[in-house]
The first five atom37 places (N, CA, C, CB, O) and aatype in JSON, in Angstrom:
{
  "aatype": [12, 15, 9, 3, 11, 8, 16, 14, 7, 14, 17, 11, 13, 6, 5, 2, 7, 8, 3, 8, 2, 10, 17, 7, 3, 7, 8, 0, 7, 1, 19, 10, 16, 9, 1, 3, 7, 19, 9, 14, 12, 2, 15, 3, 0, 1, 10, 9, 0, 0, 0, 14, 6, 10, 10, 6, 8, 10, 5, 16, 10, 0, 3, 18, 10, 0, 6, 0, 8, 0, 6, 3, 11, 0, 0, 3, 8, 18, 7, 3, 6, 3, 4, 15, 18, 4, 1, 0, 10, 3, 8, 0, 1, 0, 0, 9, 0, 1, 0, 16, 7, 6, 14, 19, 0, 3],
  "atom_mask": [
    [1, 1, 1, 1, 1],
    [1, 1, 1, 1, 1],
    [1, 1, 1, 1, 1],
    [1, 1, 1, 1, 1],
    [1, 1, 1, 1, 1],
    [1, 1, 1, 1, 1],
    [1, 1, 1, 1, 1],
    [1, 1, 1, 1, 1],
    [1, 1, 1, 0, 1],
    [1, 1, 1, 1, 1],
    [1, 1, 1, 1, 1],
    [1, 1, 1, 1, 1],
    [1, 1, 1, 1, 1],
    [1, 1, 1, 1, 1],
    [1, 1, 1, 1, 1],
    [1, 1, 1, 1, 1],
    [1, 1, 1, 0, 1],
    [1, 1, 1, 1, 1],
    [1, 1, 1, 1, 1],
    [1, 1, 1, 1, 1],
    [1, 1, 1, 1, 1],
    [1, 1, 1, 1, 1],
    [1, 1, 1, 1, 1],
    [1, 1, 1, 0, 1],
    [1, 1, 1, 1, 1],
    [1, 1, 1, 0, 1],
    [1, 1, 1, 1, 1],
    [1, 1, 1, 1, 1],
    [1, 1, 1, 0, 1],
    [1, 1, 1, 1, 1],
    [1, 1, 1, 1, 1],
    [1, 1, 1, 1, 1],
    [1, 1, 1, 1, 1],
    [1, 1, 1, 1, 1],
    [1, 1, 1, 1, 1],
    [1, 1, 1, 1, 1],
    [1, 1, 1, 0, 1],
    [1, 1, 1, 1, 1],
    [1, 1, 1, 1, 1],
    [1, 1, 1, 1, 1],
    [1, 1, 1, 1, 1],
    [1, 1, 1, 1, 1],
    [1, 1, 1, 1, 1],
    [1, 1, 1, 1, 1],
    [1, 1, 1, 1, 1],
    [1, 1, 1, 1, 1],
    [1, 1, 1, 1, 1],
    [1, 1, 1, 1, 1],
    [1, 1, 1, 1, 1],
    [1, 1, 1, 1, 1],
    [1, 1, 1, 1, 1],
    [1, 1, 1, 1, 1],
    [1, 1, 1, 1, 1],
    [1, 1, 1, 1, 1],
    [1, 1, 1, 1, 1],
    [1, 1, 1, 1, 1],
    [1, 1, 1, 1, 1],
    [1, 1, 1, 1, 1],
    [1, 1, 1, 1, 1],
    [1, 1, 1, 1, 1],
    [1, 1, 1, 1, 1],
    [1, 1, 1, 1, 1],
    [1, 1, 1, 1, 1],
    [1, 1, 1, 1, 1],
    [1, 1, 1, 1, 1],
    [1, 1, 1, 1, 1],
    [1, 1, 1, 1, 1],
    [1, 1, 1, 1, 1],
    [1, 1, 1, 1, 1],
    [1, 1, 1, 1, 1],
    [1, 1, 1, 1, 1],
    [1, 1, 1, 1, 1],
    [1, 1, 1, 1, 1],
    [1, 1, 1, 1, 1],
    [1, 1, 1, 1, 1],
    [1, 1, 1, 1, 1],
    [1, 1, 1, 1, 1],
    [1, 1, 1, 1, 1],
    [1, 1, 1, 0, 1],
    [1, 1, 1, 1, 1],
    [1, 1, 1, 1, 1],
    [1, 1, 1, 1, 1],
    [1, 1, 1, 1, 1],
    [1, 1, 1, 1, 1],
    [1, 1, 1, 1, 1],
    [1, 1, 1, 1, 1],
    [1, 1, 1, 1, 1],
    [1, 1, 1, 1, 1],
    [1, 1, 1, 1, 1],
    [1, 1, 1, 1, 1],
    [1, 1, 1, 1, 1],
    [1, 1, 1, 1, 1],
    [1, 1, 1, 1, 1],
    [1, 1, 1, 1, 1],
    [1, 1, 1, 1, 1],
    [1, 1, 1, 1, 1],
    [1, 1, 1, 1, 1],
    [1, 1, 1, 1, 1],
    [1, 1, 1, 1, 1],
    [1, 1, 1, 1, 1],
    [1, 1, 1, 0, 1],
    [1, 1, 1, 1, 1],
    [1, 1, 1, 1, 1],
    [1, 1, 1, 1, 1],
    [1, 1, 1, 1, 1],
    [1, 1, 1, 1, 1]
  ],
  "atom_positions": [
    [[-19.1, -4.4, 6.38], [-18.02, -3.52, 7.01], [-17.69, -2.45, 5.64], [-16.49, -4.59, 7.6], [-17.21, -2.69, 4.54]],
    [[-18.12, -1.37, 6.17], [-17.23, -0.11, 5.14], [-16.05, 0.11, 5.38], [-17.66, 1.32, 5.18], [-15.69, 0.0, 6.55]],
    [[-15.23, 0.42, 4.51], [-13.69, 0.62, 4.43], [-13.85, 1.93, 3.58], [-12.7, -0.75, 3.65], [-14.31, 2.07, 2.45]],
    [[-13.33, 2.86, 4.45], [-12.93, 4.28, 3.76], [-12.11, 3.89, 2.7], [-12.12, 5.38, 4.7], [-11.57, 2.78, 2.64]],
    [[-12.01, 4.75, 1.88], [-10.99, 4.58, 0.38], [-10.02, 5.74, 0.81], [-11.91, 4.95, -1.48], [-10.45, 6.68, 1.47]],
    [[-8.79, 5.66, 0.44], [-7.59, 6.33, 0.6], [-7.8, 7.49, -0.87], [-6.12, 5.06, 0.59], [-8.23, 7.41, -2.02]],
    [[-7.19, 8.54, 0.0], [-7.25, 9.69, -1.63], [-6.21, 9.15, -2.86], [-6.49, 11.67, -1.22], [-5.11, 8.58, -2.86]],
    [[-6.71, 9.4, -3.41], [-6.47, 8.74, -5.06], [-4.67, 9.13, -5.5], [-7.85, 9.82, -6.5], [-4.59, 10.3, -5.87]],
    [[-3.68, 8.6, -5.53], [-2.63, 8.72, -6.24], [-2.28, 9.18, -7.36], [0.0, 0.0, 0.0], [-3.17, 8.68, -8.06]],
    [[-1.55, 9.83, -8.16], [-0.02, 9.83, -7.39], [-0.41, 10.96, -6.49], [1.57, 10.2, -8.45], [-1.21, 11.82, -6.84]],
    [[0.19, 10.95, -5.26], [0.69, 11.82, -4.2], [1.97, 13.06, -4.56], [1.23, 10.74, -3.12], [2.86, 12.52, -5.2]],
    [[2.13, 13.81, -4.43], [3.49, 14.59, -4.49], [3.68, 15.24, -2.63], [3.3, 16.15, -5.96], [2.79, 15.37, -1.8]],
    [[4.77, 15.46, -2.53], [5.28, 16.06, -1.6], [5.76, 17.6, -2.13], [6.33, 15.15, -1.08], [6.28, 17.88, -3.21]],
    [[5.49, 18.33, -1.24], [5.98, 19.55, -1.29], [6.76, 20.56, 0.01], [4.88, 20.1, -1.75], [6.24, 20.57, 1.13]],
    [[7.65, 21.13, -0.18], [7.93, 22.2, 0.88], [7.7, 23.57, 0.72], [9.15, 22.17, 1.21], [8.51, 24.12, -0.02]],
    [[6.7, 24.38, 1.28], [6.58, 25.97, 1.28], [6.61, 26.76, 2.36], [5.5, 26.38, 0.78], [5.69, 27.07, 3.11]],
    [[8.01, 27.15, 2.39], [8.22, 28.04, 3.96], [7.98, 26.76, 5.05], [0.0, 0.0, 0.0], [8.21, 25.62, 4.64]],
    [[7.64, 26.9, 6.09], [7.65, 25.73, 7.12], [6.67, 25.01, 7.02], [7.68, 26.04, 8.44], [6.67, 24.0, 7.73]],
    [[5.41, 25.27, 6.06], [4.74, 23.97, 5.77], [5.19, 23.12, 5.03], [3.7, 24.05, 5.33], [5.91, 23.6, 4.15]],
    [[5.03, 21.64, 5.01], [5.24, 20.69, 4.32], [3.84, 19.97, 4.13], [6.29, 19.95, 4.89], [3.15, 19.65, 5.09]],
    [[3.5, 19.77, 2.91], [2.21, 19.38, 2.31], [2.3, 17.91, 1.65], [1.8, 20.47, 1.19], [3.41, 17.4, 1.48]],
    [[1.23, 17.28, 1.32], [1.42, 16.16, 0.72], [-0.2, 16.5, -0.21], [1.67, 14.67, 1.91], [-1.27, 16.7, 0.35]],
    [[-0.03, 16.48, -1.45], [-0.92, 16.84, -2.17], [-1.59, 15.23, -3.09], [-0.18, 18.1, -3.06], [-1.05, 14.39, -3.8]],
    [[-2.74, 15.4, -2.69], [-3.16, 14.22, -3.7], [-3.44, 14.29, -4.96], [0.0, 0.0, 0.0], [-3.4, 15.45, -5.37]],
    [[-3.82, 13.25, -6.01], [-3.86, 13.83, -7.21], [-5.26, 14.48, -7.58], [-3.47, 12.83, -8.15], [-6.28, 14.57, -6.9]],
    [[-4.98, 14.93, -8.94], [-6.23, 15.92, -9.41], [-7.19, 16.91, -8.3], [0.0, 0.0, 0.0], [-6.71, 17.86, -7.69]],
    [[-8.33, 16.54, -8.2], [-9.16, 17.69, -7.47], [-9.48, 16.84, -5.71], [-11.0, 18.07, -8.63], [-10.41, 16.96, -4.91]],
    [[-8.28, 16.07, -5.71], [-8.3, 15.37, -3.99], [-7.86, 16.56, -3.14], [-7.01, 13.88, -3.64], [-8.44, 16.93, -2.12]],
    [[-7.07, 16.96, -3.55], [-6.51, 18.88, -2.87], [-5.3, 17.96, -1.56], [0.0, 0.0, 0.0], [-4.58, 16.97, -1.73]],
    [[-5.5, 18.72, -0.47], [-4.21, 18.23, -0.04], [-4.38, 16.81, 1.05], [-3.43, 19.57, 0.73], [-5.45, 16.45, 1.54]],
    [[-3.65, 16.45, 1.16], [-4.01, 15.22, 2.11], [-3.45, 15.47, 3.61], [-3.3, 13.76, 1.48], [-4.01, 15.03, 4.61]],
    [[-2.6, 16.03, 3.61], [-1.51, 16.33, 4.62], [-0.79, 17.67, 4.92], [-0.54, 15.55, 4.3], [-0.26, 18.25, 3.98]],
    [[-0.75, 18.08, 5.88], [0.1, 19.48, 6.33], [1.04, 19.05, 7.32], [-0.84, 20.75, 7.02], [0.57, 18.33, 8.2]],
    [[2.6, 19.4, 7.4], [3.21, 19.24, 8.55], [3.46, 20.62, 8.9], [4.38, 18.36, 8.51], [3.32, 21.49, 8.04]],
    [[3.86, 20.95, 10.23], [3.97, 22.24, 10.65], [4.56, 22.72, 12.0], [2.8, 22.66, 10.56], [4.11, 22.06, 12.94]],
    [[5.07, 23.28, 12.21], [5.38, 23.77, 13.22], [6.56, 23.37, 13.67], [4.55, 23.66, 13.95], [6.59, 23.01, 14.85]],
    [[7.98, 23.33, 12.78], [8.89, 22.41, 13.32], [8.66, 20.9, 13.04], [0.0, 0.0, 0.0], [9.64, 20.5, 12.42]],
    [[8.03, 20.18, 13.18], [7.75, 18.94, 12.74], [8.1, 18.67, 11.14], [6.31, 18.72, 13.07], [7.29, 18.88, 10.24]],
    [[9.06, 18.32, 10.99], [9.64, 17.98, 9.7], [10.29, 16.71, 8.9], [10.42, 18.7, 9.69], [11.48, 16.46, 8.73]],
    [[9.12, 15.97, 8.46], [9.64, 14.52, 8.24], [10.98, 14.65, 7.4], [8.48, 13.55, 7.41], [11.31, 15.66, 6.78]],
    [[11.74, 13.38, 7.46], [12.29, 13.09, 6.74], [12.31, 13.21, 5.32], [12.29, 12.42, 7.05], [11.21, 12.87, 4.9]],
    [[13.07, 13.54, 4.4], [12.9, 13.58, 2.77], [12.66, 11.76, 2.37], [14.67, 14.41, 1.86], [11.86, 11.4, 1.5]],
    [[13.46, 10.83, 3.12], [13.09, 9.57, 2.84], [11.39, 8.87, 3.02], [14.04, 8.93, 3.68], [10.52, 8.25, 2.42]],
    [[11.75, 9.55, 4.42], [9.83, 9.17, 4.82], [8.87, 9.71, 4.08], [9.22, 9.71, 6.26], [7.86, 9.06, 3.8]],
    [[9.05, 10.96, 3.66], [8.18, 11.7, 2.99], [7.79, 11.34, 1.44], [8.71, 12.95, 3.11], [6.74, 11.48, 0.81]],
    [[9.34, 10.72, 1.02], [8.48, 10.19, -0.3], [8.12, 8.52, -0.24], [9.5, 10.47, -1.81], [7.82, 7.81, -1.2]],
    [[8.19, 8.25, 0.76], [7.9, 6.59, 0.87], [6.28, 6.91, 1.45], [9.19, 5.47, 2.26], [5.42, 6.14, 1.01]],
    [[5.87, 7.84, 2.27], [4.28, 8.65, 1.97], [3.67, 8.76, 1.03], [4.12, 9.81, 2.12], [2.51, 8.37, 1.03]],
    [[4.35, 9.43, -0.27], [3.77, 10.03, -1.11], [4.01, 8.78, -1.89], [4.19, 11.42, -1.5], [2.9, 8.6, -2.38]],
    [[4.84, 7.72, -2.35], [4.66, 7.02, -2.92], [3.58, 5.5, -2.53], [5.83, 7.04, -3.18], [3.7, 4.42, -3.11]],
    [[2.65, 5.76, -1.51], [1.89, 4.8, -0.89], [0.81, 4.47, -1.48], [1.6, 5.08, 0.25], [0.36, 3.36, -1.18]],
    [[0.08, 5.28, -2.46], [-0.9, 4.72, -3.36], [-0.56, 3.88, -3.95], [-1.39, 5.38, -4.14], [-1.02, 2.76, -3.75]],
    [[0.51, 4.17, -5.06], [1.58, 3.55, -6.2], [1.76, 2.35, -5.51], [3.13, 4.4, -6.55], [1.5, 1.35, -6.17]],
    [[2.19, 2.15, -4.24], [2.81, 1.02, -4.0], [1.59, -0.17, -3.55], [3.95, 1.35, -2.86], [1.66, -1.4, -3.6]],
    [[0.74, 0.51, -3.21], [-0.52, -0.49, -2.93], [-1.11, -1.2, -3.87], [-1.59, 0.11, -2.44], [-1.56, -2.34, -3.77]],
    [[-1.1, -0.02, -5.42], [-1.64, -0.77, -6.17], [-0.98, -1.74, -7.08], [-2.28, -0.09, -6.71], [-1.54, -2.55, -7.81]],
    [[0.49, -1.52, -6.92], [1.31, -2.5, -7.56], [1.26, -3.57, -6.8], [2.64, -2.13, -7.79], [1.17, -4.66, -7.38]],
    [[1.29, -3.54, -5.64], [1.34, -4.89, -4.77], [0.04, -5.53, -5.09], [1.49, -4.66, -3.06], [0.04, -6.74, -5.28]],
    [[-1.2, -4.79, -5.19], [-2.61, -5.6, -5.19], [-2.42, -6.72, -6.93], [-4.34, -4.04, -5.24], [-2.84, -7.82, -7.29]],
    [[-1.77, -5.88, -7.41], [-1.37, -6.44, -9.04], [-0.29, -7.38, -8.67], [-0.7, -5.13, -10.3], [-0.42, -8.26, -9.51]],
    [[0.38, -7.61, -8.15], [1.42, -8.31, -7.86], [0.81, -9.52, -7.0], [2.48, -7.43, -7.19], [1.17, -10.62, -7.4]],
    [[0.16, -9.5, -6.15], [-0.62, -10.22, -5.63], [-1.7, -11.26, -6.35], [-1.1, -9.4, -4.96], [-1.78, -12.48, -6.18]],
    [[-2.42, -10.51, -7.12], [-3.24, -11.29, -8.04], [-2.57, -12.18, -9.33], [-4.18, -10.28, -8.6], [-3.07, -13.1, -9.98]],
    [[-1.37, -11.59, -9.42], [-0.55, -12.29, -10.39], [0.15, -13.48, -9.74], [0.49, -11.33, -11.01], [0.5, -14.5, -10.32]],
    [[0.31, -13.18, -8.37], [1.09, -14.07, -7.74], [0.09, -15.55, -7.48], [1.67, -13.28, -6.34], [0.51, -16.71, -7.58]],
    [[-1.3, -15.12, -7.13], [-2.71, -16.41, -7.18], [-2.46, -17.22, -8.45], [-4.58, -15.65, -7.36], [-2.47, -18.43, -8.66]],
    [[-2.28, -16.3, -9.14], [-2.64, -17.02, -10.72], [-1.37, -17.94, -11.09], [-2.84, -15.67, -12.14], [-1.44, -18.99, -11.73]],
    [[-0.24, -17.38, -10.6], [1.02, -18.1, -11.36], [1.09, -19.11, -10.4], [2.54, -17.23, -11.59], [1.8, -20.08, -10.68]],
    [[0.33, -19.09, -9.03], [0.17, -20.47, -7.74], [-0.64, -21.7, -8.23], [-0.81, -19.94, -6.21], [-0.23, -22.86, -8.22]],
    [[-2.05, -21.2, -8.72], [-2.69, -21.84, -9.32], [-2.62, -22.91, -10.57], [-3.18, -21.15, -9.4], [-3.19, -23.98, -10.74]],
    [[-1.72, -22.19, -11.35], [-1.24, -22.81, -12.66], [-0.55, -23.54, -12.24], [-0.63, -22.12, -13.69], [-0.88, -24.69, -12.55]],
    [[0.85, -23.45, -11.26], [2.01, -24.13, -10.78], [1.52, -25.36, -9.96], [2.91, -23.16, -9.92], [1.75, -26.56, -10.14]],
    [[0.79, -24.74, -9.02], [0.76, -26.18, -7.81], [-0.95, -26.5, -7.56], [1.66, -25.64, -5.83], [-1.86, -25.86, -8.08]],
    [[-1.08, -27.48, -6.78], [-2.26, -27.92, -6.87], [-3.27, -26.98, -6.07], [-2.23, -29.3, -6.46], [-2.68, -26.3, -5.22]],
    [[-4.19, -26.84, -6.11], [-5.08, -25.58, -5.54], [-5.28, -26.44, -4.18], [-6.76, -25.02, -6.54], [-5.15, -25.69, -3.21]],
    [[-5.48, -27.39, -3.91], [-5.71, -28.32, -2.61], [-4.61, -27.95, -1.55], [-5.56, -30.03, -2.99], [-4.68, -28.34, -0.38]],
    [[-3.76, -27.29, -1.97], [-2.2, -27.26, -0.82], [-2.19, -25.74, -0.42], [-0.3, -27.71, -1.76], [-1.23, -25.16, 0.1]],
    [[-3.39, -25.17, -0.73], [-2.85, -23.66, -0.46], [-3.26, -23.25, 1.11], [-3.63, -22.46, -1.64], [-4.23, -23.46, 1.83]],
    [[-1.72, -22.39, 1.29], [-1.32, -22.42, 3.11], [-0.08, -23.14, 3.29], [0.0, 0.0, 0.0], [0.52, -22.93, 4.34]],
    [[0.35, -23.86, 2.54], [1.2, -25.08, 2.88], [2.65, -23.7, 3.26], [1.43, -26.61, 1.16], [2.97, -22.65, 2.7]],
    [[3.29, -24.6, 4.73], [4.14, -23.18, 4.98], [5.23, -23.42, 4.11], [4.71, -22.84, 6.61], [6.03, -22.49, 4.07]],
    [[5.57, -24.67, 3.21], [7.19, -24.93, 2.95], [6.54, -24.36, 1.19], [8.1, -27.14, 3.31], [7.3, -24.56, 0.25]],
    [[5.36, -23.78, 0.96], [5.47, -23.44, -0.35], [5.35, -21.56, -0.59], [4.19, -24.36, -1.11], [4.41, -20.8, -0.32]],
    [[6.71, -21.25, -1.19], [7.48, -20.14, -1.42], [5.93, -19.18, -1.92], [8.96, -20.47, -2.73], [5.8, -18.03, -1.51]],
    [[5.28, -19.57, -2.47], [3.84, -18.93, -3.31], [3.2, -18.51, -2.02], [2.69, -20.19, -4.36], [3.11, -17.35, -1.62]],
    [[2.66, -19.83, -1.32], [1.93, -19.22, -0.46], [2.02, -18.37, 0.89], [1.4, -19.96, -0.31], [1.13, -17.72, 1.43]],
    [[3.4, -18.57, 1.3], [4.32, -17.59, 1.87], [4.19, -16.28, 1.76], [5.41, -17.77, 1.48], [4.09, -15.51, 2.72]],
    [[4.18, -15.89, 0.33], [4.86, -14.75, -0.18], [3.16, -13.82, -0.42], [6.04, -15.21, -1.83], [2.77, -12.68, -0.19]],
    [[2.6, -14.99, -0.95], [0.71, -14.44, -0.77], [0.56, -13.99, 0.18], [-0.53, -15.39, -0.75], [0.42, -12.77, 0.13]],
    [[0.48, -14.62, 1.57], [-0.13, -14.28, 2.35], [0.63, -13.05, 3.18], [-0.5, -15.4, 2.94], [0.1, -12.3, 3.99]],
    [[1.75, -13.06, 2.82], [2.62, -11.17, 3.01], [2.22, -10.59, 2.41], [4.04, -10.67, 2.71], [2.04, -9.53, 3.02]],
    [[1.82, -10.5, 1.21], [0.98, -9.61, 0.59], [0.12, -9.06, 0.99], [0.56, -9.89, -0.15], [0.08, -7.86, 1.24]],
    [[-1.26, -10.35, 1.18], [-2.3, -10.01, 1.58], [-2.35, -9.8, 2.59], [-3.01, -10.54, 1.38], [-3.53, -9.65, 2.89]],
    [[-1.34, -9.6, 3.92], [-1.57, -9.25, 4.97], [-1.24, -7.59, 5.1], [-0.88, -10.16, 5.79], [-1.71, -6.87, 5.98]],
    [[-0.41, -7.2, 4.12], [0.03, -5.9, 4.07], [-0.76, -5.15, 3.81], [0.88, -5.66, 3.39], [-1.04, -4.16, 4.48]],
    [[-1.48, -5.67, 2.34], [-2.83, -5.03, 1.58], [-4.32, -5.06, 2.48], [-3.1, -6.01, 0.09], [-5.37, -4.49, 2.19]],
    [[-4.07, -5.79, 3.47], [-5.1, -5.74, 4.59], [-5.05, -4.82, 5.41], [-5.14, -6.74, 5.35], [-6.12, -4.32, 5.76]],
    [[-3.98, -4.37, 5.89], [-3.61, -3.32, 6.83], [-3.51, -1.95, 6.2], [-2.32, -3.66, 7.47], [-3.8, -0.92, 6.81]],
    [[-3.08, -1.99, 4.92], [-3.35, -0.44, 4.25], [-4.32, -0.09, 4.09], [-2.98, -0.1, 3.15], [-4.6, 1.11, 4.15]],
    [[-5.29, -1.17, 3.79], [-6.75, -1.13, 3.43], [-7.91, -0.79, 4.43], [-7.04, -2.38, 2.95], [-9.05, -0.41, 4.15]],
    [[-7.34, -1.01, 5.67], [-8.24, -1.28, 6.72], [-9.05, -2.47, 7.18], [0.0, 0.0, 0.0], [-9.74, -2.53, 8.19]],
    [[-8.78, -3.72, 5.97], [-9.6, -4.87, 6.37], [-8.79, -5.46, 7.33], [-9.99, -5.85, 5.24], [-7.62, -5.32, 7.68]],
    [[-10.04, -6.38, 7.77], [-9.38, -7.77, 9.34], [-7.95, -8.44, 8.45], [-11.11, -9.85, 9.81], [-8.06, -8.89, 7.31]],
    [[-6.73, -8.41, 9.14], [-5.77, -9.32, 8.46], [-6.04, -10.67, 9.41], [-4.03, -8.68, 8.45], [-6.4, -10.76, 10.59]],
    [[-5.71, -11.69, 8.39], [-6.1, -13.02, 8.38], [-4.86, -13.39, 8.84], [-6.64, -13.67, 7.08], [-3.88, -12.9, 8.28]],
    [[-4.66, -14.53, 10.17], [-3.99, -15.26, 10.8], [-3.31, -16.02, 10.18], [-4.52, -15.76, 11.49], [-2.59, -16.82, 10.77]]
  ]
}
């Protein structure tokens, strides 16, 4: 399965008259333009602009959590609903999958 890559971050949000633009890093250019009076709330715009960085850091945290889990617990219990490592890792991996277009595990 081929997964499209998102525009590299960081992104920045700017208002120019009636246009609201979301710009990708470097040569990536404009990611999104919103016009005609459809104006996102500033809090939504900031969240959208932070998405690439949030994804990158969540991936790093998930890797760290998996490593810490392996050091702390027996590997044969993965998926134990009573294990806080397992629950947190499952949530992080599901969010990463949704953000990257990968299938979300049940």
